[in-house]
C-alpha positions in Angstrom: 45.2 -70.3 33.7 42.1 -71.5 32.0 42.3 -72.5 28.3 39.1 -72.3 26.2 38.8 -74.2 23.0 37.2 -73.2 19.7 34.3 -74.6 17.7 35.0 -78.2 16.8 37.7 -78.5 19.4 37.9 -79.7 23.0 40.0 -79.5 26.1 42.7 -81.8 24.7 43.6 -79.1 22.1 45.4 -77.5 25.1 47.2 -80.5 26.5 50.7 -79.2 25.7 50.0 -75.8 27.1 48.4 -77.2 30.3 51.4 -79.5 30.8 53.9 -76.7 30.2 52.2 -74.0 32.3 51.0 -76.5 34.9 54.6 -76.9 36.1 54.5 -73.4 37.5 50.8 -72.7 38.2 47.3 -74.1 38.1 46.5 -74.7 34.5 43.2 -76.1 33.3 41.3 -76.7 30.1 37.6 -77.5 29.9 35.2 -79.0 27.4 32.4 -76.7 26.7 28.9 -78.3 26.9 28.4 -80.5 23.8 32.1 -80.8 23.1 34.7 -83.5 24.0 33.7 -85.5 27.1 30.9 -83.1 28.2 27.3 -84.1 27.9 25.2 -82.8 25.0 22.9 -80.0 26.1 19.3 -81.0 26.5 17.8 -77.5 26.0 18.8 -74.5 23.9 21.5 -72.2 25.1 23.6 -69.3 24.0 27.2 -68.2 24.6 26.4 -66.7 28.0 25.8 -70.3 29.1 29.4 -71.1 28.2 30.5 -68.1 30.3 28.4 -69.4 33.2 30.1 -72.8 32.9 33.5 -71.1 33.0 32.5 -69.3 36.2 31.4 -72.6 37.7 34.7 -74.2 37.0 36.6 -71.4 38.6 34.4 -71.5 41.7 34.8 -75.3 41.9 38.6 -75.0 41.9 38.5 -71.9 44.2 40.2 -69.6 41.7 39.6 -66.0 42.6 41.3 -64.5 39.5 42.4 -66.2 36.3 44.3 -65.6 33.1 42.0 -66.8 30.3 43.3 -68.0 27.0 40.7 -68.5 24.4 40.9 -69.7 20.8 38.1 -68.5 18.4 34.8 -69.4 20.1 36.8 -69.7 23.4 37.9 -66.1 22.9 34.4 -65.0 22.3 33.3 -66.6 25.6 
């Protein structure tokens, strides 16, 4: 499972869910660029860049399929 936060949020918004679902399966949350502990973007970007970031996280962890849970902006991504 991959949890995607909304505008003004960050990955820690999902700590309870990651802990709960993580007992049964891989459960992750990420900080979108410019949020939480991620670096601020140095050049303009759009929401497709967030989708690219999600794909990179999934590839990094070797996840071939995923259940996405998105709140607000995270749902849009």
